[in-house]
Backbone bond lengths (Angstrom), bond angles and torsions (degrees), N, CA, C in turn:
res aa  C-N    CA-C-N  psi(-1)  N-CA   C-N-CA  omega(-1)  CA-C   N-CA-C  phi
1 M - - - 1.459 - - 1.527 108.58 -
2 S 1.326 115.16 168.57 1.452 120.26 179.78 1.523 109.22 -155.93
3 D 1.336 114.07 168.59 1.455 118.61 176.33 1.514 109.02 -59.57
4 Q 1.327 116.46 149.13 1.457 119.43 -174.24 1.522 110.56 -143.15
5 L 1.323 115.41 146.31 1.460 123.19 170.34 1.518 107.01 -112.10
6 L 1.331 116.83 122.84 1.456 122.65 177.07 1.516 107.72 -115.93
7 S 1.325 117.13 133.41 1.461 120.61 -174.51 1.530 111.12 -135.95
8 P 1.335 116.17 71.80 1.472 118.01 -179.59 1.519 112.49 -82.58
9 K 1.315 114.89 148.69 1.459 121.43 170.77 1.521 106.56 -91.24
10 I 1.330 116.27 124.72 1.460 120.71 178.24 1.528 107.60 -84.71
11 L 1.324 114.84 114.18 1.461 122.38 -179.71 1.522 109.18 -93.35
12 G 1.290 118.18 153.09 1.475 121.72 176.87 1.503 108.27 131.34
13 Y 1.243 120.11 -172.01 1.452 130.76 19.51 1.522 110.70 -103.30
14 W 1.364 114.44 148.55 1.447 121.71 175.83 1.517 108.89 -124.52
15 T 1.326 116.57 143.31 1.463 121.13 173.46 1.528 107.67 -83.13
16 L 1.322 116.74 171.37 1.468 119.45 177.96 1.523 111.52 -64.20
17 D 1.332 117.29 -25.52 1.464 120.49 176.92 1.533 112.39 -75.36
18 E 1.325 117.17 -14.24 1.468 121.90 -176.78 1.526 112.67 -108.46
19 L 1.326 118.02 16.97 1.459 120.69 -174.53 1.524 113.18 -61.23
20 S 1.328 117.67 -22.55 1.467 119.51 178.09 1.530 111.39 -65.77
21 E 1.333 117.17 -15.39 1.464 121.49 179.69 1.534 112.93 -92.90
22 V 1.339 117.14 -9.33 1.464 121.57 179.39 1.532 108.24 -66.89
23 P 1.335 118.42 139.48 1.464 119.86 179.29 1.530 111.77 -57.91
24 D 1.320 115.70 138.75 1.463 120.13 177.87 1.526 109.38 -97.30
25 E 1.327 114.44 49.48 1.455 122.18 -177.53 1.517 110.14 -120.90
26 S 1.309 116.19 168.35 1.453 123.51 -179.65 1.530 110.73 -67.67
27 G 1.324 115.49 135.84 1.454 118.37 176.33 1.510 113.29 166.74
28 I 1.322 114.14 -168.06 1.458 121.14 175.18 1.519 107.80 -100.22
29 Y 1.321 115.45 158.28 1.461 120.09 173.12 1.516 107.95 -133.34
30 C 1.309 115.07 141.03 1.461 123.23 -178.19 1.526 108.24 -118.13
31 V 1.327 115.98 130.14 1.456 121.26 177.08 1.527 107.02 -105.97
32 F 1.318 115.17 126.73 1.464 122.21 -176.19 1.524 111.20 -118.19
33 R 1.324 115.11 154.48 1.462 122.33 167.86 1.518 106.49 -95.15
34 A 1.332 116.10 126.20 1.466 121.22 178.77 1.523 109.02 -116.90
35 A 1.318 115.61 145.24 1.468 121.24 179.97 1.524 108.93 -148.09
36 H 1.314 115.56 165.85 1.464 121.04 178.60 1.524 109.99 -71.28
37 D 1.316 116.12 130.80 1.457 121.56 174.16 1.515 107.75 -70.98
38 P 1.338 118.51 130.53 1.465 120.22 -177.56 1.525 113.92 -60.97
39 E 1.338 117.79 -31.81 1.464 120.40 -177.58 1.523 112.49 -82.62
40 S 1.337 116.14 -48.81 1.466 119.00 -174.70 1.527 113.15 -91.50
41 G 1.329 116.94 -22.80 1.452 120.59 -176.19 1.519 113.28 79.57
42 E 1.333 117.34 -4.46 1.464 122.45 179.89 1.530 110.25 -80.49
43 M 1.335 115.65 149.02 1.466 120.02 173.41 1.518 108.53 -71.20
44 E 1.338 115.39 133.07 1.456 121.66 179.76 1.519 109.83 -140.88
45 V 1.317 116.19 153.50 1.456 121.55 175.39 1.524 109.03 -63.23
46 Q 1.330 115.42 134.59 1.458 121.31 178.61 1.528 112.49 -112.51
47 E 1.355 116.03 -34.94 1.463 119.09 -172.47 1.526 110.26 -160.77
48 L 1.339 114.96 141.08 1.456 121.21 171.32 1.521 107.60 -81.15
49 L 1.341 117.08 123.86 1.460 121.47 -178.27 1.523 113.40 -100.26
50 F 1.340 117.56 -35.05 1.467 120.39 -172.76 1.527 110.29 -156.68
51 V 1.330 115.27 145.02 1.465 122.03 172.01 1.521 107.53 -126.18
52 G 1.320 116.51 130.87 1.455 122.15 175.40 1.512 109.99 -134.51
53 E 1.330 116.00 171.13 1.462 120.79 178.08 1.519 108.63 -141.74
54 H 1.335 115.84 149.31 1.458 120.19 -178.55 1.525 109.15 -166.86
55 R 1.317 115.67 158.19 1.475 119.80 177.30 1.518 111.39 -69.66
56 N 1.352 116.90 -17.07 1.461 122.09 176.56 1.527 107.24 -137.41
57 A 1.330 116.68 96.02 1.470 121.45 -174.06 1.530 111.63 -57.54
58 R 1.320 116.99 -41.50 1.467 119.76 -179.73 1.531 111.09 -60.79
59 H 1.318 116.34 -48.60 1.462 120.31 179.93 1.532 110.75 -59.87
60 A 1.322 116.47 -45.75 1.460 120.68 -176.63 1.521 112.31 -61.71
61 V 1.319 117.44 -47.66 1.465 119.31 -177.45 1.527 110.69 -73.76
62 T 1.322 118.00 -33.99 1.464 121.27 179.26 1.526 111.18 -64.97
63 H 1.324 116.42 -38.97 1.465 120.81 -174.56 1.525 113.49 -104.71
64 H 1.327 117.60 13.36 1.464 119.98 -179.12 1.527 110.00 -65.67
65 G 1.306 116.57 139.86 1.462 121.70 -176.43 1.517 116.30 -75.89
66 D 1.329 117.99 -6.68 1.466 120.20 -175.96 1.528 114.60 -99.23
67 H 1.322 118.82 12.37 1.471 120.10 -179.35 1.526 111.64 -52.68
68 A 1.336 117.49 -45.93 1.465 120.99 -177.67 1.524 110.54 -64.02
69 A 1.315 117.49 -42.91 1.469 120.83 179.49 1.524 110.57 -64.08
70 W 1.323 116.79 -40.57 1.463 119.81 178.19 1.523 110.13 -63.31
71 R 1.329 116.77 -46.33 1.475 120.49 -179.47 1.527 111.39 -64.73
72 D 1.336 116.99 -39.66 1.467 120.43 -179.87 1.519 111.93 -63.56
73 F 1.324 117.08 -25.39 1.465 121.37 179.76 1.527 112.24 -74.14
74 L 1.314 117.17 -25.51 1.464 121.52 -175.34 1.521 112.66 -69.74
75 Q 1.317 115.18 149.34 1.458 122.27 170.96 1.534 107.93 -87.80
76 P 1.340 117.54 163.82 1.468 118.65 175.79 1.539 110.48 -54.37
77 D 1.302 116.48 143.67 1.468 124.21 179.70 1.524 114.29 70.54
78 E 1.333 118.32 10.27 1.453 121.13 172.77 1.527 108.56 -100.19
79 A 1.329 115.77 164.58 1.459 120.51 -178.06 1.519 109.83 -142.42
80 L 1.322 115.27 160.42 1.455 121.70 172.35 1.520 108.35 -95.40
81 W 1.320 115.87 132.49 1.452 122.29 175.95 1.527 108.30 -122.27
82 V 1.322 116.35 149.88 1.454 122.02 -179.00 1.523 109.52 -122.25
83 G 1.327 114.96 136.15 1.454 122.09 171.31 1.519 108.18 -122.00
84 V 1.313 117.78 151.88 1.458 122.63 -177.63 1.519 109.38 -130.50
85 G 1.331 115.43 136.34 1.458 121.81 172.66 1.513 108.58 -115.83
86 L 1.312 117.45 113.35 1.461 120.88 -177.71 1.527 110.21 -69.17
87 S 1.338 114.73 136.71 1.459 120.67 -179.16 1.518 108.50 -157.52
88 G 1.301 116.47 134.55 1.454 120.66 178.22 1.519 111.95 -68.41
89 H 1.312 115.71 166.94 1.460 122.56 -177.36 1.529 112.62 -53.38
90 A 1.328 117.32 -40.75 1.464 121.64 -173.77 1.531 112.75 -60.74
91 N 1.326 118.69 -31.51 1.465 121.26 -175.50 1.527 114.52 -117.45
92 R 1.311 118.01 -1.45 1.472 121.77 -173.07 1.530 112.24 -61.39
93 E 1.326 118.40 -49.96 1.462 120.79 -179.14 1.527 110.73 -65.34
94 R 1.316 116.62 -41.17 1.459 120.81 179.81 1.528 110.78 -62.25
95 L 1.328 116.84 -42.09 1.460 121.20 178.23 1.525 110.92 -63.82
96 A 1.336 117.27 -46.77 1.467 120.34 178.92 1.527 110.29 -62.06
97 A 1.331 117.40 -42.67 1.465 121.20 179.51 1.529 110.96 -61.28
98 A 1.320 117.19 -42.28 1.465 120.96 178.86 1.533 110.72 -64.13
99 M 1.336 116.09 -42.98 1.472 120.18 179.12 1.529 110.64 -62.19
100 I 1.330 116.58 -44.16 1.462 120.64 -179.69 1.521 110.37 -65.30
101 N 1.331 117.33 -45.33 1.461 121.26 -178.47 1.521 111.67 -63.26
102 A 1.317 117.17 -41.48 1.469 120.90 -176.59 1.529 112.88 -78.05
103 H 1.339 117.67 -36.23 1.468 120.95 -172.46 1.522 114.22 -102.36
104 K 1.320 117.74 -21.32 1.462 123.71 178.49 1.532 113.43 47.92
105 P 1.343 117.11 57.64 1.469 120.27 -179.24 1.534 111.26 -61.31
106 R 1.314 116.60 141.50 1.465 121.46 -173.73 1.525 114.10 -59.50
107 F 1.318 119.13 -29.33 1.455 120.61 179.25 1.527 112.85 -92.47
108 N 1.333 117.34 8.18 1.463 122.33 172.21 1.527 111.03 -111.41
109 L 1.314 118.13 12.01 1.462 119.93 -173.74 1.521 113.49 -63.04
110 H 1.331 118.24 -17.90 1.463 122.66 176.42 1.537 111.90 -82.53
111 S 1.304 117.40 -10.38 1.465 121.79 -175.09 1.527 111.61 -72.83
112 E 1.334 116.01 139.62 1.463 120.70 174.57 1.527 111.39 -60.74
113 Y 1.340 117.06 -24.43 1.459 121.00 -175.67 1.530 112.98 -75.17
114 I 1.304 118.36 -9.73 1.472 120.31 174.95 1.529 109.56 -60.44
115 E 1.335 116.42 -45.31 1.469 120.69 -177.24 1.521 113.78 -102.70
116 Y 1.333 116.58 -29.46 1.456 120.37 -172.82 1.523 110.76 -119.98
117 F 1.332 113.95 151.88 1.466 120.48 177.39 1.517 107.27 -138.34
118 P 1.352 117.85 98.79 1.460 121.50 -171.66 1.535 114.94 -84.13
119 F 1.305 116.93 21.90 1.464 122.00 179.30 1.522 108.38 -115.86
120 D 1.330 116.35 159.47 1.456 119.25 174.78 1.527 109.13 -64.71
121 Q 1.325 115.43 168.45 1.475 120.64 -177.61 1.526 110.47 -45.23
122 T 1.323 114.70 131.39 1.459 120.93 -178.05 1.517 109.24 -131.26
123 T 1.318 116.14 124.59 1.455 121.96 174.69 1.520 107.59 -105.08
124 V 1.319 115.80 131.54 1.459 121.49 179.86 1.520 108.29 -115.97
125 H 1.326 115.71 130.46 1.463 122.18 175.67 1.521 106.30 -120.53
126 L 1.332 116.64 104.06 1.455 121.70 -179.00 1.517 110.55 -89.54
127 Y 1.305 115.90 142.67 1.457 120.22 170.31 1.514 108.07 -140.34
128 G 1.313 117.42 171.29 1.457 121.18 -175.24 1.524 110.55 93.00
129 K 1.323 116.58 -137.34 1.471 122.93 -177.72 1.526 109.42 -83.37
130 K 1.316 116.91 84.15 1.457 122.14 -172.48 1.528 113.50 -117.88
131 D 1.337 116.33 27.07 1.460 119.41 178.79 1.526 110.52 -57.63
132 K 1.323 116.21 135.22 1.468 124.98 179.78 1.521 113.18 66.95
133 L 1.328 117.70 13.92 1.454 122.18 175.14 1.520 108.80 -114.74
134 Q 1.322 116.24 147.82 1.455 119.77 173.57 1.527 107.75 -67.77
135 S 1.312 117.37 131.54 1.465 120.87 -178.37 1.513 112.72 -71.72
136 I 1.329 116.07 -42.10 1.460 122.01 -179.79 1.520 107.60 -135.87
137 F 1.333 116.15 127.93 1.459 119.74 177.21 1.520 109.51 -152.88
138 T 1.318 115.56 157.46 1.459 122.32 179.05 1.522 108.48 -125.21
139 V 1.320 115.82 135.16 1.464 122.06 177.19 1.525 107.23 -116.68
140 E 1.324 115.87 128.56 1.464 122.15 179.23 1.525 109.98 -90.89
141 R 1.326 116.34 151.05 1.460 121.49 176.44 1.528 109.35 -59.03
142 H 1.318 115.92 134.74 1.462 122.11 176.77 1.522 106.65 -151.10
143 D 1.335 115.77 98.04 1.462 121.58 -176.91 1.521 111.06 -80.74
144 P 1.341 116.52 152.87 1.472 120.11 173.38 1.529 109.62 -61.44
145 P 1.338 118.33 154.14 1.471 120.96 -176.01 1.529 113.66 -59.06
146 N 1.319 119.18 -31.15 1.467 120.26 -177.14 1.523 112.21 -86.95
147 H 1.339 118.08 0.50 1.467 122.24 -179.74 1.534 108.28 -78.41
148 Q 1.315 116.25 126.15 1.462 120.50 177.67 1.513 109.47 -114.41
149 Q 1.320 115.12 124.20 1.459 118.80 176.79 1.521 108.45 -85.74
150 T 1.305 116.19 139.53 1.462 120.06 178.37 1.519 109.28 -86.01
151 A 1.313 114.95 141.47 1.457 120.17 178.67 1.505 109.45 -70.48
152 V 1.310 115.42 141.81 1.461 120.32 -179.11 1.513 109.04 -110.03
């Protein structure tokens, strides 16, 4: 492995009713809580709730088992929005792990990537629909305590 720069464009936003429009391509998907801005009255992203990865982002988010938990978390007049960052198989897990480690979404708190990052240093530069996300961040390798690296 080696240090890596990943630069996905975050596409979206789609509501749960619009999931048929989500790309059916490999990548990460981000689930957000959206609410009306008090000043403008427009719906805006408020918080990143979950990050996942799959070879088919549309399928993964459409069939994810946490829809009810995500909806139960919302306040009245809030909505779930989805954004997708396309990424090939080789970097998809690493990208999702970096996003989870850096942003610590509340519905990923069970993920090993909250505390650990088993990849070499990874810098992520997000562009596109990146509201409430860090635009540029770097995550350093941090293996779990029981992980033993073999000498080369």
